[in-house]
Each structure stands twice: as structure tokens, then as C-alpha cells.
C-alpha positions in Angstrom: -11.6 -43.2 -22.6 -11.2 -40.6 -25.2 -8.2 -38.4 -25.3 -10.1 -35.5 -26.8 -11.7 -33.3 -24.2 -14.3 -30.7 -24.8 -13.1 -27.2 -24.0 -15.5 -24.3 -23.5 -14.5 -20.8 -24.7 -16.1 -17.4 -24.8 -15.5 -14.1 -26.7 -13.6 -12.7 -23.7 -11.1 -15.6 -23.7 -9.8 -17.3 -20.5 -11.0 -15.0 -17.7 -8.9 -16.8 -15.2 -5.7 -15.3 -16.6 -7.0 -11.7 -16.5 -6.0 -9.6 -13.5 -8.7 -9.2 -10.9 -9.4 -5.5 -10.3 -9.4 -6.1 -6.6 -5.9 -7.3 -6.6 -4.5 -4.1 -8.2 -2.8 -2.3 -5.3 -1.1 1.0 -5.3 1.9 1.4 -3.2 1.6 3.8 -0.2 4.5 6.1 0.7 6.8 4.7 3.4 5.9 7.5 5.8 2.2 6.4 5.6 2.9 2.8 6.7 3.6 1.0 9.9 5.5 -2.2 9.4 5.4 -5.1 11.9 8.4 -7.5 12.3 7.7 -10.9 13.6 9.9 -14.0 14.2 8.5 -17.4 13.4 9.9 -20.9 13.5 6.7 -23.1 13.3 6.7 -25.6 10.4 10.3 -24.7 9.5 12.2 -27.4 11.3 13.0 -25.1 14.2 14.8 -22.5 12.0 13.8 -18.9 12.6 12.4 -16.7 9.9 11.9 -12.9 10.1 8.5 -11.8 8.8 7.8 -8.3 7.5 4.0 -7.7 7.6 1.4 -5.0 7.0 3.0 -3.6 3.8 0.8 -2.0 1.2 2.9 -2.3 -1.9 2.5 -3.4 -5.5 4.0 -6.9 -6.2 6.9 -5.4 -8.0 7.7 -2.9 -5.1 7.3 -5.8 -2.6 9.8 -7.9 -4.5 12.2 -4.9 -4.8 12.0 -4.2 -1.0 12.6 -7.9 -0.3 15.7 -7.9 -2.4 17.1 -4.9 -0.5 16.3 -6.5 2.9 17.9 -9.8 1.8 21.1 -7.9 0.8 21.1 -6.0 4.1 20.8 -9.3 6.1 23.1 -11.3 3.8 20.6 -14.2 3.7 17.8 -15.6 1.5 14.2 -15.0 1.6 11.0 -14.7 -0.4 7.6 -13.0 -0.7 4.5 -15.0 0.1 0.9 -13.8 0.4 2.0 -10.1 0.8 4.5 -11.0 3.6 8.3 -10.7 3.2 10.1 -13.7 4.7 13.8 -13.4 5.5 15.7 -16.5 6.6 17.1 -16.1 10.2 16.3 -13.7 13.0 17.4 -10.4 11.5 14.7 -8.1 13.0 17.0 -5.5 14.3 18.9 -5.2 10.9 15.6 -5.1 9.0 14.1 -2.5 11.4 17.2 -0.2 10.9 17.0 -0.6 7.1 13.2 0.1 7.0 13.5 3.2 9.3 16.2 4.6 6.9 13.7 4.2 4.1 11.1 6.1 6.1 8.9 3.3 7.4 7.5 3.2 11.0 8.6 -0.1 12.5 7.2 -2.1 15.3 9.0 -5.3 16.5 6.5 -8.0 17.6 7.0 -11.4 19.1 9.8 -12.9 21.2 
């Protein structure tokens, strides 16, 4: 086998690295959004995770909000596929923090 591989290029460069226009999202005001809080433990070794769903935010705003919520709860978390995941069942704390920021909050699940 040859170690040299043929690479195709175009005048536009690598189109995979350019942002897709459909992924550009503008953040809505907190008063315009209804956030849903879920508790999930499937696939996590029985450990509960609080999920914050239905947010319309830019990736930077989503990351910033996740950081605030992690600080309020005193636990770790992440942002995956437009959903904020906070370790542990902290739905009440998260709901209070989001309501202070102006979001409408609905707690779902058991």
C-alpha cells in the first residue's frame, strides 16, 4: 500500500469546516421561552441527571447558562445536543434560578 493518499480540493476550501447557515441560532429573550426540566437516570449507572430542555440559545449563551446553573447546584454538568445536563436531581434549585432569570419553567417527569 502507498502512504500517499489523493486529496481532492476546491477553490472554496474544506466546506465541512464552514458553519452551516441552518445552525446559526439567535438567542430568544428569557421571557419568550418555556423551559422543561426533566430527571433522567437511564444509561448512567442509576445516577440521576437533571436535564434542561427546550432552550433557544446560541452555543455561547447555552454554555454560559450551564455554567451559572452548575454553580447554583454545586455540581458538574455539560451541554449536549442543545440540552443542559446537570449531575444530580436539582430540578427545584434549577427552576428557582431560571425563574429569577425570567424563564417560564415546567418541571416534567418523576
